[in-house]
Residue frames as qw, qx, qy, qz and C-alpha x, y, z in Angstrom:
[[0.648, 0.510, -0.566, 0.009, -23.16, 17.01, 15.21],
 [0.903, -0.424, -0.067, 0.003, -22.09, 14.02, 17.30],
 [0.397, -0.759, 0.480, 0.190, -18.68, 13.66, 18.82],
 [0.761, 0.051, 0.585, 0.275, -18.08, 10.81, 16.33],
 [0.516, 0.759, 0.296, 0.265, -18.77, 13.00, 13.26],
 [0.094, -0.977, 0.189, -0.003, -16.76, 15.85, 14.79],
 [0.633, -0.495, 0.536, 0.258, -13.83, 13.46, 15.30],
 [0.706, 0.265, 0.536, 0.380, -13.79, 12.17, 11.73],
 [0.304, 0.929, 0.145, 0.156, -14.12, 15.77, 10.38],
 [0.307, -0.891, 0.317, 0.112, -11.24, 16.97, 12.49],
 [0.702, -0.244, 0.595, 0.305, -9.05, 13.99, 11.40],
 [0.633, 0.586, 0.408, 0.300, -9.94, 14.59, 7.66],
 [0.110, 0.989, -0.067, 0.066, -8.73, 18.16, 8.02],
 [0.405, -0.732, 0.536, 0.115, -5.41, 16.89, 9.48],
 [0.675, 0.460, -0.543, -0.196, -5.25, 14.12, 6.74],
 [0.104, -0.332, 0.892, -0.287, -5.23, 11.54, 9.42],
 [0.632, -0.185, -0.654, -0.373, -7.18, 8.29, 9.82],
 [0.615, -0.545, 0.198, -0.534, -9.16, 7.35, 12.86],
 [0.298, 0.185, -0.905, 0.239, -7.77, 4.76, 15.30],
 [0.700, -0.368, -0.032, -0.610, -10.65, 2.97, 16.91],
 [0.188, 0.302, -0.879, 0.316, -9.75, 0.69, 19.83],
 [0.744, -0.346, -0.410, -0.398, -11.94, -1.99, 21.34],
 [0.009, -0.308, 0.786, -0.536, -11.95, -2.79, 25.05],
 [0.541, -0.412, -0.713, -0.173, -14.12, -5.37, 26.80],
 [0.293, -0.637, 0.237, -0.673, -15.56, -3.40, 29.74],
 [0.800, -0.485, 0.211, -0.282, -14.69, -5.08, 33.07],
 [0.954, 0.066, -0.041, 0.289, -11.69, -7.10, 31.77],
 [0.440, -0.068, -0.858, 0.256, -9.93, -7.26, 34.09],
 [0.138, -0.564, -0.645, 0.497, -12.07, -4.82, 36.02],
 [0.168, 0.885, 0.379, 0.213, -14.19, -1.68, 35.36],
 [0.345, -0.878, 0.098, 0.317, -11.71, 0.40, 37.35],
 [0.480, -0.315, 0.552, 0.606, -8.83, -0.73, 35.05],
 [0.395, 0.583, 0.592, 0.392, -11.07, -0.28, 31.89],
 [0.004, -0.980, -0.198, 0.033, -11.59, 3.33, 32.97],
 [0.410, -0.696, 0.366, 0.462, -7.78, 3.83, 33.47],
 [0.560, 0.097, 0.665, 0.484, -7.29, 2.19, 29.98],
 [0.300, 0.822, 0.455, 0.166, -9.72, 4.54, 28.31],
 [0.105, -0.982, 0.026, 0.156, -7.94, 7.60, 29.52],
 [0.503, -0.509, 0.537, 0.446, -4.43, 6.20, 28.80],
 [0.547, 0.316, 0.649, 0.423, -5.39, 5.01, 25.30],
 [0.240, 0.923, 0.294, 0.071, -6.79, 8.46, 24.51],
 [0.223, -0.889, 0.297, 0.267, -3.54, 10.12, 25.57],
 [0.571, -0.259, 0.670, 0.397, -1.67, 7.55, 23.41],
 [0.102, 0.264, -0.528, -0.800, -3.55, 8.49, 20.31],
 [0.143, 0.395, 0.905, 0.061, -6.84, 6.55, 20.21],
 [0.124, -0.133, -0.254, -0.950, -9.44, 8.58, 18.41],
 [0.718, -0.226, -0.130, -0.646, -12.67, 6.59, 19.23],
 [0.106, -0.236, 0.932, -0.253, -13.20, 3.77, 21.67],
 [0.711, -0.173, -0.503, -0.461, -15.49, 0.79, 21.32],
 [0.304, -0.333, 0.711, -0.540, -16.53, -0.42, 24.76],
 [0.515, -0.077, -0.800, -0.299, -17.73, -4.00, 24.56],
 [0.648, -0.312, 0.308, -0.623, -20.65, -4.90, 26.87],
 [0.026, -0.240, 0.970, -0.028, -19.88, -8.49, 27.96],
 [0.790, 0.041, -0.044, -0.610, -22.52, -11.15, 27.04],
 [0.689, -0.258, 0.668, -0.112, -22.69, -14.85, 27.83],
 [0.734, 0.307, 0.587, 0.152, -23.12, -15.91, 24.20],
 [0.083, 0.775, -0.230, -0.583, -20.98, -13.57, 21.96],
 [0.843, 0.308, 0.435, 0.073, -21.57, -15.42, 18.68],
 [0.572, 0.805, -0.034, 0.154, -19.64, -12.95, 16.38],
 [0.160, -0.866, 0.465, -0.093, -16.56, -12.77, 18.64],
 [0.707, 0.357, -0.601, 0.109, -13.51, -14.97, 18.44],
 [0.767, -0.330, -0.509, 0.209, -11.99, -16.81, 21.31],
 [0.386, 0.101, -0.342, 0.851, -9.96, -13.99, 22.62],
 [0.274, -0.291, 0.012, -0.917, -12.94, -11.65, 23.09],
 [0.761, -0.348, -0.459, -0.299, -15.21, -14.46, 24.20],
 [0.681, -0.216, -0.536, 0.450, -12.83, -15.27, 27.05],
 [0.116, 0.160, -0.228, 0.953, -12.55, -11.57, 27.93],
 [0.538, -0.381, -0.239, -0.713, -16.45, -11.40, 28.15],
 [0.781, -0.340, -0.524, -0.002, -16.54, -14.36, 30.46],
 [0.520, -0.079, -0.423, 0.738, -13.84, -12.75, 32.76],
 [0.102, -0.253, 0.010, -0.962, -15.77, -9.42, 32.67],
 [0.643, -0.436, -0.357, -0.518, -19.09, -11.00, 33.63],
 [0.745, -0.286, -0.533, 0.282, -17.33, -12.72, 36.56],
 [0.342, 0.003, -0.286, 0.895, -15.82, -9.47, 37.66],
 [0.011, 0.637, 0.612, -0.468, -19.41, -8.03, 37.79],
 [0.046, -0.198, 0.311, 0.928, -19.44, -5.88, 34.67],
 [0.278, 0.607, 0.733, -0.131, -23.22, -5.17, 34.07],
 [0.254, 0.611, 0.378, 0.648, -24.68, -2.75, 31.54],
 [0.299, -0.926, -0.191, -0.128, -25.70, -0.46, 34.43],
 [0.633, -0.608, 0.140, 0.459, -22.18, -0.52, 35.93],
 [0.572, 0.167, 0.391, 0.701, -20.63, 0.13, 32.47],
 [0.096, 0.797, 0.352, 0.481, -22.85, 3.19, 31.94],
 [0.487, -0.867, -0.058, 0.087, -21.79, 4.44, 35.39],
 [0.686, -0.293, 0.270, 0.609, -18.17, 3.99, 34.49],
 [0.423, 0.455, 0.384, 0.683, -18.62, 5.96, 31.26],
 [0.188, -0.928, -0.255, -0.198, -20.27, 8.76, 33.19],
 [0.631, -0.657, 0.130, 0.391, -17.10, 8.88, 35.35],
 [0.611, 0.070, 0.361, 0.701, -14.93, 9.06, 32.21],
 [0.206, 0.752, 0.396, 0.486, -16.97, 12.01, 30.90],
 [0.379, -0.900, -0.127, 0.172, -15.89, 14.07, 33.81],
 [0.366, -0.696, 0.396, 0.474, -12.42, 14.29, 32.36],
 [0.259, -0.149, 0.734, 0.610, -12.61, 13.21, 28.69],
 [0.582, 0.511, 0.114, -0.622, -14.69, 13.85, 25.59],
 [0.015, -0.268, 0.872, 0.410, -13.32, 10.93, 23.50],
 [0.701, 0.058, -0.286, -0.650, -16.09, 9.45, 21.33],
 [0.272, -0.196, 0.908, -0.250, -17.40, 6.24, 22.82],
 [0.648, 0.069, -0.482, -0.586, -19.31, 3.52, 21.08],
 [0.626, -0.211, 0.673, -0.333, -21.02, 0.71, 23.06],
 [0.473, 0.314, -0.741, -0.359, -20.47, -2.58, 21.24],
 [0.300, -0.119, 0.876, -0.360, -22.48, -5.65, 22.07],
 [0.127, -0.218, -0.934, -0.255, -25.54, -7.77, 21.76],
 [0.354, -0.441, -0.269, -0.780, -29.22, -6.95, 21.96],
 [0.606, -0.417, -0.675, 0.061, -30.21, -9.28, 24.94],
 [0.383, -0.308, -0.459, 0.740, -28.76, -6.99, 27.66],
 [0.072, -0.044, -0.089, -0.992, -30.26, -3.94, 26.08],
 [0.489, -0.338, -0.611, -0.524, -33.69, -5.66, 25.67],
 [0.564, -0.430, -0.643, 0.290, -33.66, -6.77, 29.30],
 [0.249, -0.230, -0.234, 0.911, -32.65, -3.18, 30.40],
 [0.281, 0.781, 0.521, -0.202, -35.41, -1.72, 28.08],
 [0.543, 0.396, 0.306, 0.674, -34.62, 0.05, 24.78],
 [0.031, -0.880, -0.194, -0.433, -36.05, 3.46, 25.70],
 [0.628, -0.772, 0.067, 0.077, -34.61, 3.48, 29.16],
 [0.789, -0.121, 0.238, 0.553, -31.23, 2.33, 27.75],
 [0.429, 0.604, 0.229, 0.632, -31.08, 5.08, 25.11],
 [0.224, -0.911, -0.064, -0.339, -31.90, 7.74, 27.69],
 [0.701, -0.669, 0.171, 0.178, -29.47, 6.55, 30.25],
 [0.785, 0.119, 0.240, 0.559, -26.70, 5.94, 27.63],
 [0.275, 0.750, 0.141, 0.585, -27.03, 9.49, 26.34],
 [0.395, -0.886, 0.035, -0.240, -27.05, 10.87, 29.72],
 [0.821, -0.421, 0.204, 0.326, -23.85, 8.85, 30.65],
 [0.010, 0.788, -0.407, -0.463, -22.09, 10.25, 27.53],
 [0.613, 0.070, 0.734, 0.283, -22.33, 7.33, 25.00],
 [0.175, 0.515, -0.311, -0.780, -21.97, 8.56, 21.42],
 [0.577, 0.266, -0.588, -0.500, -22.84, 5.44, 19.39],
 [0.723, -0.141, 0.631, -0.242, -24.08, 1.85, 19.60],
 [0.451, 0.349, -0.726, -0.385, -23.28, -1.11, 17.58],
 [0.740, -0.121, 0.510, -0.422, -25.58, -4.09, 18.18],
 [0.079, -0.353, 0.864, 0.351, -24.08, -7.07, 16.54],
 [0.102, 0.226, 0.961, 0.121, -27.21, -9.31, 16.35],
 [0.280, 0.658, 0.442, -0.541, -29.69, -6.58, 15.53],
 [0.407, 0.229, 0.603, 0.647, -30.15, -6.66, 11.68],
 [0.070, -0.001, -0.139, -0.988, -31.57, -3.63, 9.81],
 [0.395, -0.371, -0.680, -0.494, -35.01, -5.26, 9.64],
 [0.583, -0.587, -0.553, 0.092, -35.24, -5.28, 13.42],
 [0.454, 0.016, -0.256, 0.853, -33.08, -2.33, 14.31],
 [0.169, -0.535, -0.178, -0.808, -35.88, 0.30, 14.36],
 [0.663, -0.621, -0.408, -0.093, -37.24, -1.05, 17.68],
 [0.619, -0.517, -0.171, 0.566, -34.09, 0.29, 19.28],
 [0.414, 0.166, 0.214, 0.869, -33.01, 2.96, 16.82],
 [0.147, -0.770, -0.421, -0.456, -36.12, 4.95, 17.27],
 [0.575, -0.791, -0.157, 0.135, -35.00, 5.59, 20.85],
 [0.652, -0.301, 0.129, 0.684, -31.24, 6.08, 20.15],
 [0.294, 0.469, 0.351, 0.755, -31.98, 8.48, 17.30],
 [0.297, -0.851, -0.294, -0.316, -34.26, 10.55, 19.65],
 [0.652, -0.719, -0.013, 0.241, -31.39, 10.60, 22.16],
 [0.238, 0.907, -0.341, -0.071, -28.75, 11.71, 19.67],
 [0.594, -0.420, 0.672, 0.139, -26.82, 8.36, 19.71],
 [0.418, 0.501, -0.577, -0.490, -25.38, 7.24, 16.46],
 [0.888, 0.010, 0.404, -0.218, -26.47, 3.81, 15.22],
 [0.070, 0.640, -0.701, -0.307, -23.62, 1.94, 13.67],
 [0.939, 0.178, 0.125, -0.266, -23.96, -1.06, 11.37],
 [0.508, -0.350, 0.720, 0.316, -21.71, -3.92, 10.29],
 [0.719, 0.586, -0.170, -0.331, -21.14, -4.64, 6.57],
 [0.731, -0.287, 0.595, 0.172, -19.52, -8.01, 5.71],
 [0.012, -0.373, 0.705, 0.603, -17.70, -9.15, 2.57],
 [0.104, 0.258, 0.942, 0.190, -20.74, -11.38, 1.94],
 [0.220, 0.610, 0.429, -0.629, -23.25, -8.56, 2.16],
 [0.450, 0.495, 0.609, 0.426, -25.01, -8.14, -1.25],
 [0.189, 0.213, 0.162, 0.945, -25.22, -4.82, -3.04],
 [0.349, -0.597, -0.440, -0.573, -28.92, -4.25, -2.28],
 [0.675, -0.622, -0.370, 0.147, -28.59, -4.98, 1.39],
 [0.554, -0.132, -0.095, 0.816, -25.47, -2.84, 1.62],
 [0.023, -0.408, -0.216, -0.887, -27.46, 0.16, 0.31],
 [0.563, -0.629, -0.467, -0.265, -30.19, -0.62, 2.83],
 [0.719, -0.430, -0.312, 0.449, -27.68, -0.71, 5.64],
 [0.401, 0.058, 0.000, 0.914, -25.86, 2.43, 4.60],
 [0.175, -0.567, -0.353, -0.723, -29.17, 4.32, 4.36],
 [0.639, -0.673, -0.332, -0.166, -30.03, 3.61, 8.02],
 [0.743, -0.210, -0.264, 0.578, -26.56, 4.11, 9.53],
 [0.018, -0.967, 0.086, -0.241, -25.14, 7.15, 11.28],
 [0.599, -0.709, 0.334, 0.164, -21.71, 7.84, 12.65],
 [0.129, 0.568, -0.733, -0.352, -19.65, 5.50, 10.46],
 [0.927, 0.154, -0.218, -0.265, -19.90, 2.19, 8.62],
 [0.494, -0.530, 0.689, 0.012, -17.97, -0.71, 10.13],
 [0.780, 0.425, -0.386, -0.249, -16.65, -2.94, 7.30],
 [0.830, -0.344, 0.440, 0.005, -15.69, -6.48, 8.40],
 [0.177, 0.721, -0.593, -0.312, -12.44, -7.24, 6.69],
 [0.117, 0.191, -0.970, -0.094, -12.76, -11.06, 6.86],
 [0.725, -0.258, -0.364, -0.524, -15.49, -13.57, 6.95],
 [0.684, -0.176, -0.655, 0.267, -15.98, -15.38, 10.32],
 [0.532, -0.796, -0.264, 0.118, -15.30, -14.31, 13.84],
 [0.011, -0.961, 0.256, -0.099, -13.01, -11.72, 15.25],
 [0.344, -0.736, 0.582, -0.039, -9.22, -12.29, 15.71],
 [0.859, -0.029, 0.512, -0.007, -8.99, -15.48, 13.64],
 [0.719, 0.378, 0.391, 0.433, -7.51, -14.50, 10.27],
 [0.275, -0.423, 0.149, 0.850, -5.54, -11.77, 8.52],
 [0.474, 0.753, 0.269, -0.369, -7.38, -9.32, 6.23],
 [0.656, 0.215, 0.459, 0.559, -6.51, -9.15, 2.53],
 [0.095, -0.520, -0.002, 0.849, -5.55, -5.56, 1.62],
 [0.059, 0.024, -0.600, -0.797, -6.58, -5.72, -2.03],
 [0.182, -0.499, -0.836, -0.138, -10.03, -7.07, -1.04],
 [0.194, -0.679, -0.435, 0.559, -10.51, -4.30, 1.47],
 [0.085, -0.283, 0.267, 0.917, -9.52, -1.67, -1.20],
 [0.146, -0.230, -0.773, -0.573, -12.18, -2.99, -3.57],
 [0.255, -0.566, -0.775, 0.119, -14.76, -3.12, -0.90],
 [0.226, -0.566, -0.253, 0.751, -14.15, 0.31, 0.44],
 [0.014, -0.109, 0.447, 0.888, -14.19, 1.82, -3.08],
 [0.204, -0.420, -0.795, -0.388, -17.64, 0.33, -3.56],
 [0.293, -0.654, -0.592, 0.370, -18.96, 1.67, -0.25],
 [0.186, -0.383, 0.005, 0.905, -17.74, 5.19, -1.09],
 [0.045, -0.124, -0.613, -0.779, -19.96, 5.19, -4.11],
 [0.379, -0.537, -0.679, -0.327, -23.19, 4.69, -2.01],
 [0.502, -0.778, -0.345, 0.151, -22.49, 6.62, 1.21],
 [0.181, 0.798, -0.227, 0.528, -20.83, 9.78, 2.57],
 [0.740, -0.655, 0.116, -0.104, -20.39, 8.16, 5.99],
 [0.003, 0.675, -0.738, 0.015, -16.77, 7.38, 6.99],
 [0.943, 0.051, -0.302, -0.128, -15.80, 3.78, 6.53],
 [0.288, -0.663, 0.660, -0.204, -13.85, 2.03, 9.26],
 [0.774, 0.220, -0.573, -0.154, -12.34, -1.41, 8.84],
 [0.439, -0.530, 0.629, -0.361, -11.99, -4.01, 11.54],
 [0.967, -0.064, 0.205, -0.133, -11.47, -7.78, 12.30],
 [0.918, 0.194, 0.061, 0.342, -8.02, -9.33, 11.94],
 [0.340, 0.798, -0.220, 0.447, -5.88, -6.27, 12.32],
 [0.846, -0.458, -0.160, 0.219, -3.06, -7.11, 14.71],
 [0.659, -0.180, 0.051, 0.729, -0.07, -4.93, 13.81],
 [0.023, 0.756, 0.028, -0.654, 0.72, -1.29, 13.27],
 [0.124, -0.240, 0.677, 0.684, 1.91, -2.21, 9.79],
 [0.060, 0.454, 0.855, 0.244, -1.50, -3.72, 8.85],
 [0.008, -0.783, -0.454, 0.425, -3.21, -0.71, 10.32],
 [0.079, -0.578, 0.284, 0.761, -1.09, 1.62, 8.14],
 [0.080, 0.045, 0.815, 0.573, -1.82, -0.35, 5.01],
 [0.011, -0.610, -0.789, -0.067, -5.63, -0.35, 5.64],
 [0.110, -0.738, -0.274, 0.607, -5.55, 3.30, 6.62],
 [0.099, -0.248, 0.450, 0.852, -4.45, 4.29, 3.13],
 [0.159, -0.315, -0.769, -0.532, -7.93, 3.13, 1.99],
 [0.343, -0.638, -0.689, 0.004, -10.26, 3.44, 4.94],
 [0.134, -0.784, 0.028, -0.605, -11.29, 6.44, 7.06],
 [0.503, -0.615, 0.462, -0.395, -10.59, 4.48, 10.24],
 [0.553, 0.216, -0.803, 0.055, -9.00, 1.25, 11.53],
 [0.733, -0.502, 0.067, -0.454, -10.55, -0.85, 14.23],
 [0.442, 0.334, -0.792, 0.255, -8.29, -2.98, 16.50],
 [0.724, -0.466, 0.056, -0.505, -9.89, -5.25, 19.06],
 [0.972, -0.194, -0.120, 0.057, -8.64, -8.81, 19.67],
 [0.639, 0.368, -0.331, 0.589, -4.94, -7.72, 19.60],
 [0.114, -0.556, 0.330, -0.754, -5.57, -5.25, 22.38],
 [0.815, -0.417, 0.056, -0.397, -7.81, -7.55, 24.40],
 [0.950, 0.025, -0.239, 0.200, -5.07, -10.28, 24.17],
 [0.398, 0.457, -0.385, 0.696, -2.40, -7.87, 25.27],
 [0.489, -0.552, 0.230, -0.635, -4.56, -6.95, 28.30],
 [0.955, -0.224, -0.061, -0.187, -4.96, -10.61, 29.13],
 [0.827, 0.222, -0.317, 0.408, -1.26, -11.46, 28.76],
 [0.309, 0.314, -0.372, 0.817, -0.21, -8.61, 30.99],
 [0.503, -0.695, -0.306, -0.413, -3.23, -8.47, 33.43],
 [0.742, -0.607, -0.189, 0.214, -0.82, -9.16, 36.46],
 [0.615, 0.170, -0.046, 0.769, 1.85, -6.78, 35.30],
 [0.207, -0.677, -0.264, 0.654, 2.33, -3.37, 37.00],
 [0.059, -0.342, 0.405, 0.846, 3.08, -1.99, 33.48],
 [0.372, 0.471, 0.796, 0.076, -0.27, -3.19, 32.02],
 [0.224, 0.884, 0.279, -0.300, -1.55, 0.34, 31.25],
 [0.092, -0.732, 0.459, 0.495, 1.83, 1.45, 29.78],
 [0.381, -0.083, 0.846, 0.364, 2.12, -1.69, 27.61],
 [0.357, 0.603, 0.712, 0.057, -1.28, -1.26, 26.04],
 [0.102, 0.926, 0.070, -0.356, -0.86, 2.48, 25.64],
 [0.211, -0.556, 0.598, 0.537, 2.53, 2.00, 23.89],
 [0.356, 0.175, 0.855, 0.333, 0.86, -0.47, 21.44],
 [0.244, 0.834, 0.474, -0.141, -1.96, 2.02, 20.83],
 [0.072, -0.847, 0.212, 0.482, 0.69, 4.76, 20.11],
 [0.335, -0.249, 0.766, 0.489, 2.40, 2.50, 17.60],
 [0.354, 0.527, 0.765, 0.111, -0.88, 1.89, 15.87],
 [0.115, 0.907, 0.288, -0.286, -1.72, 5.56, 15.68],
 [0.232, -0.659, 0.410, 0.586, 1.66, 6.59, 14.28],
 [0.323, 0.063, 0.807, 0.491, 0.88, 4.55, 11.16],
 [0.161, 0.716, 0.671, 0.102, -2.34, 6.48, 10.63],
 [0.105, -0.829, -0.095, 0.541, -0.88, 9.99, 10.79]]
């Protein structure tokens, strides 16, 4: 059983919902990303999504796009990110999902990537631009390495395709709460409740909801329905706003703690 599955099982027993926090690796530096990972775990984050910066992040909103550009300028490569995760694993067992686009993985080599990611301590991958029809070219290697393959499901995804995606996914399903890019609109709670209810009829995987969640109150509302809540742009924005502050780590950790409080 993967660390991701173990985490959701442990939370279910405690009647808690998972707080999944997204960080862009290398923004503002990989050293600070490592500090943030450890601080956010202590503050209550259950799972971390570590974004691999890419020059053309088509599914991401302006906040995360800007973070990706800053991270690339700071030298955050896939190789360096895997090395940073390896360092985290010396002191932490928090589940880590690599979130990104296929091009850096393709250039790295799918089989090599899966092997190195597993050795570094990666628990799951979410490749935004790798649809189910093309996913097997990478998933055969991640499956063999014991890495969960996580898929996105959008409000516009049809019933047949949703079943296809759910059948191939492991770890959890990531339900996109809004149409469009990240961090640009607020989710509608009633629509999420309806969508999650439908998903529960076709899968036993946990369902985590992301996109547009910016406040602890929103997280708490969505947590009443979903198994997990994913917060990305709000955290990335907070990091950017406080990048020059000596209290950066504390500010982001405090926000994470407030989010988690609403999910307990």
